[in-house]
N, C-alpha and C positions, 0 to 999 in steps of 0.2 A: 396534579395538574388542574388548573382552574378552567372550567368550561363556560362558554357563553352561549346564549341563544340569539339567533339572528332575528331582528325585528324587521320584517319585510317592509320595504318602502320608506324606512326611516333613515334619512341622511345622517351619516355619522362623522362627516369631515367638514371643517370650517375653513381650511386653507385652500389656496388655489395652486395647482401644480402644472408644470409644463415640461415637455420633452420633445425631442425629435422622434417622430413615429415611423420614419423610413430609415433604411440602413445608412450609416455615415459614409462620406466619400463623395466623389463627383457623380452627378447624374442630371437628367433633365429636370426633375422635380424633387423637392424635399417637402415633407409635410410636418409642420409643427403643431402639436396638439396641446391645448390648454383646457383644464377642467377645474371647476370650483366656482364659488360665489362671485369672484371678481373677474372671471374669464371675459365676459362681454365688455366690461369697463376697460380692461386692458386693451382689447381689440379697438375700442372706440378711440383710445388715446394714441394708437399706433397706425391705424388703418384709415386711409383717406379714399373713400369710394370715388370712382370716376363719375363724371356727369353730375356733380353736386348732389348725389344721393345722400340722404341723411338717415333714412330708416334702415335699420338692420333687420330685414325680414327673416323670420325663422326658417331655416333649412333651404335658403336660397343662396346659391353661389354668387359672389359679387367680385367684380374686377376693380382693382385700384392700386394704391401704392402704400408701402410701409414707410412712414416718415417719423423720425425721432428728433425733437428739438429743431424742426425745420429742415433737417437733413434727410433726403430720400435714401432709403436703404435698398429697396428693390420694388419692382412692380410684381404684383401677385394676385392670387385669388383667395378669397376668404369666405367662410360659411359659419353661421351661428346655429347651434342646435340647443334649444332651451330645455331645461329640465321640465318634466321627467323623460321627455322623448329623446334621449341621448344614450350613448354607450355606458356612461357612468351614472345616469339618472341625475346628473348635475348639469349646470350650464357648461356646454362644451363649445370650444372654438377650434377650428382647424384652418391653418394658413398654408397655402401652397406657394412656396417660393422657388426660385431657381436653385438647382441642387449643387451649388458650389460651396466649398467648406467655409469660405470667408462670409458669404451671404448668410448661410445658416447660423454661423457663430454670431454675426452682428444682430440678427433678428432675435435669436435666443437671449443674448445679453440684454437687449432692449426689453424683452418680456420679463426677464428676471429683475431688471432695474425698476419695473413698474409694480413689483410686489409678488410675482409668482415664485414658487419654490421649485427647485429641480426635482422631478419625479424619480422615485425609487424604481428598481426593476419590478414590472408587473403592477405598479400602483394604480393605473387606470382600471385594470381588470379587477384588482382588489376592491376598488371603490364600487365597481359594478356589483360585486358580491355583497359587500357590506351594505349597500343601498337596496338590496333585495331584487336586483334585476335578473341575476342568475344565481344558481346554487354553486357550491364549491366544485362539484364534479364538472359542471359546465365551464367554470373558470379554468380548470386544468385542461379542458378540451381545447381552449383557445391556443395554448402553447403547443399542445399536441398537434393541432392543425398546422400551426406555423412551421413546426419542425418535421412534419411528415416527409419522408423520403420516397414514398411510393403512393400510388393512387388508393390502394386498399387501406393504407394507414390514414390517408386523408379522409376516406369515406368513414372509417371507424371513428375518427375524431369528430367528424361532422354529425354522425349519429349521436355521439355523446353530447355535443354542443346543442343539439336539438332536443335533448332531454331523455335519451335512451337509458342512460345509467340512472338518472333521477327517477324515471317511471319504474324501473325494476326495483330499486331500493325502496321507494315509497310503497310499492305493493308488498314487499317483504315486511316493511315496518307495520303496515296495516294488519297483515296476518299475525305478526307477533303480538301486537297490541291486543288483538282479539283473543289470542291464547292467554295473554297475561290477565285479561279481564276474567277469564274462566278461573285462573289460579286465585285471583283476588276474591272472587265470589266464594270459592271453596274455603278460603281462609276466614272470611268475614261471616259466612253463614254455614258453619259446620253441621248444624242441625238439619239443614235443608239439602245440602250437597255433601254426600259422603266422599271422603278423600280418595277411596279406591276408585270410585266412579270418575272423579276428576282426573286422576292419573291415567286411567284406561282411555279416557277421551283425548287428553291433551298430549301425553308423552309421544305417541306415534306421530302426531302432527308436528311436534317440535323437531323430530328426527327428519321428517319429510322436508321441512323448511330448511334445516341445516344442509341436507343433501342438495337442495335447490341452489343454495348459496355456493356450495362447493362446485357444482356443475357449471356455474357461471364464470368460474375462474379458469383461465387458460394461460399459464405462465409462458409456455413455449410460444403460443400464438402471439402473445403480447410482445415477447422478445423479437419475434420475426417482424412484427409491425414496426417496432421501434428501431431495430438495428438492421433488419434484413436477414435473410438466410445466409449463414456463414459456411461456405463450401471451400474445402481445401483439396487441391490437386496434389497427389503424392505418388510415389513410386521410385524406382531406382533410376540412375542417370540414363538419358537417351531413350526413354520409353515414349517420349512425345508429349510430356506434360506442358512444356512451354508452347508447343504448337497448339495444344488443346485450349490453353488460356487465350492465345491470340485469336483462335477461330471463334470462340464464344464471344469475345469482346469485339470481334471484327476490326481489330487494329493490331499493329505490331508492338505490343506492350513489352513482351519478354524476348530476349535474344535467343535465337534458335540457330544452333550449329551442330555439326556431327561430332564435336568434341565433347566427351562425357564431362559432366560437372560444370557446364557453362553457367547454370543458375547457382549463384553462391548465397543469395539471400531470398527472402520472400518477395514476390512481385504480385501486386494486387490490382484489382479493377472490379467494376460492378456493372450489372445489366438489370434491366427491368423486364419481368415476365408477368404479364397479366396483372400489372399494378403492384407486384411484389419486387422489392429490391433483392437481388442475389449478389452477395459479395463473394468474389472468386479470389483465391490466393494460390499462386503457384509457389512451390517450395523446392528447395535444393534436393537433388536426387539423394536418397538415403542409402548410404553405403559406408563401410569403414574406410577412413582416409587419414593419412598422416599429415596432409596439408592443412595448416592452421585455419585459414579462411574458410575452406570447404567444411571443415569439422564444425566451425561455428554455425555455418548455414544449415548443416544437418541437425544440429541441436535445436535451432529455431524451427526447423521443419517438424521435429517431434513435438515441440510445444504447440505449434499451430494445429497439428493433428488432434491433440487432446482437447483443444478448445472449440473445434469446429462443430457445427450441427450435422454436417454430412461430409464424408470423405470420398473423393473420386480416386481410386487406385488405378493407375494406368499401367497396363502390361502390353509389351510389344509382341504381337502374335508371330512376328518373323523371327523371334528368338525363343529358345527353350528356357523357361524360367529357372532360376537357380536359387542358391541358398539366400541370396540377398532379397529376392522376391518373397521367399517364405518367411524371412525375418520380418518383413513389412506386414505380411498377412497376420503374423502373430501379434504385431504391435497394434493393429486396428481391430483385432478380434473382439466381438461383442459390441462394437459400435455401429452406428448407422452408416453403411457403406454402399457404394455403387462401384462395381468392378468394370473398368473400361478396357476392352480388348482393342487396342489401337493398331493402326496401319493395315486396315483390312484391304487396302488397294495393292498390297504386296503379298507374295506367296506365304502361306502359313507354314511355320516350322513343323516338321513331322512330329516333334516331341511335345508340341504345345498342348494338343488335345489329350495326349497320354498323361501329361503332368496335371492338367486340369481335372481329370477324372479322379486323381488321388487327393484332391483338395475338397474341403467341405464348404464350397461356395454355392449358395442357393442360386438356381438358374434365373429366378426373377430379379436378382440383384446384379445381373451382368448385361453389358451392351457391347456390341461390336460396331466399330466405326473407323473412319479415316479422318483424323483432324486435318491432315494435309489437304485433302480434296473436299472436305466438308460433308462427306457421306455420313449420314446418321446423326448429324448435329440437331436437326429439328426434333428428332425423337429424344435426344438427350435433354434439350431445353424443356420438353414436356415432362420428362422425369424430374427435372429440377423444380419445375413449378409444382408438380404433385407432391414433392418432398416438403414444400413449404406449407401444405395443407390449406385450410381456409381460415386464416387468422382474422380476428375482428368480428366474427359472427357472434361471439359471446357478449353478454351485457357488460362485463367488466374487462377492461383492456389495459388498465394502469396498475402498476405494481402496488401502489399505496391502497387502491381500492380492493385489490385481491387480498392483500394482507389483512385488512380490516374485516372483509367478508369471511375469511378463514377464522379469524378470532371470534367473530359473532357465531359462526357455525360450531366452533368448539364449545362456546358457552352454552349454546342451545343443547348440544349433546350431553354436556355435563348436567344440565338441569333435568333432561329426560332420564338420564341414568340415576340421578339422585331420587327422582320420583319413583322409579321402578325399584330402587333399593329401600324405599319406605322412609326416606328422610322427610322432615317437616317441610311443608310447602313454602313456608316463609323463607327457608334457606334456599330453596330452588328459585325463588323470586329474585334473589341476588344475582344469579347467573343470567336470568332473563333480562334484568335491567342492564347488565353489562353488555349483552348482545344488542339491545336496543341502542345503547350509547355508541357502540362500535359502528353500527349502521348510520347513526346520526353524524359521525365524523366523516363518512364518505360524502354526504351531501352538504355538510356544513351546518346542519341543524344544531349540532354541538361542535364547538371549536375552541381552541386556545390560541392565544397570540403566537405562541411558539409554532403551532401547526401552520398558521397562516404565513408566518415568516419563512417556514420551510418550503411551503408550496410555491409562494410567489418569488422566492429567491432564484428559481430556475427560469424566470421570465426575462425577456429582453426589456430594456428601458424603452418606454414609449408605447407599451402595450398593456 
């Protein structure tokens, strides 16, 4: 893999690109963004300011019309942001037109006719990175912020955009470079620095740095930020699963009847709790059935149970649990579960408590409530929020960053072990250089074209 080093502040592109920066479709406004050396010239050829204004003042919004070959296309607002004080550190123009598909299409065609090229996904942000305005982790934070589905995910992305990841990685790089300098000194001046002394001083610090990198990784928290907490409601038919889903969503999403087996497929919805998105999935009641459609639903319920972060097993306290309930208990054994004793507004069956005493269900994993009357729902919401933890508090919240940090940590520990095993220090230096390279790939200090293509392929056009 060929690696490149970013030259901060050096513009790397000579073409001018353009794209719609707002979602396609009908709307009050649409923003067309143009970036590159010809951006201002293109605007001057298309935009006629009102009031005979001739100067295009930097960063001042102007009112006027888009006119091509004497034919008006739209009345609009336009602003010029000259390099380097722009998103891409190039000359950037933004035109606010009316948000109709025909208007946007006509103006974009005119922009392309005057020499701009259609921007690739993420190309504006890629230019911001290549021109030294942001590092690669900040570039990724842009898309993370756009796609955030909860406030905590947005907060984590904003911290990364403001340099949280960059500061953490740069500090780790500085520590590593200092340790590498000690290794180099021991290699170059063996008569002054004994190898045993160097190993005794450096190896423990390498392990501590590796542990710091590993501690910054939280895969589960990152998944909760990205996808939300996945919660499956399970149990046998008529336990009140659909009623619980509807109560949590505060809408009639699932059909509720007294007929067992009403829910044949998974029914989904989501809520926000303290900035965390909670995905709820109601499943078909799990039981043996000869009915084809219900059997398919039961199989899907089993699959959903396996992939969830948390399972809410619903038990009807008005009924004595039976073999079907016990089969579900065995199915979810060893997973993260919360056992819901539902229908607390009705008399409890005399055999329910006796049955419960014979099971190995931790008391702190149980809740009693009435989904029908809403009794205990606030406590359940608090438990769901607690189950999500505090994602986003760690320095690394993207899968790519965590993978590279783990690779760097492994290289550091290999180097420390090699030192302790008495291997030559120049061999240990190979692992140290690898660790430094992996950290550099997080921030983009080292990058390949393939890496950039992979990162920016996830972006939307116009950003």
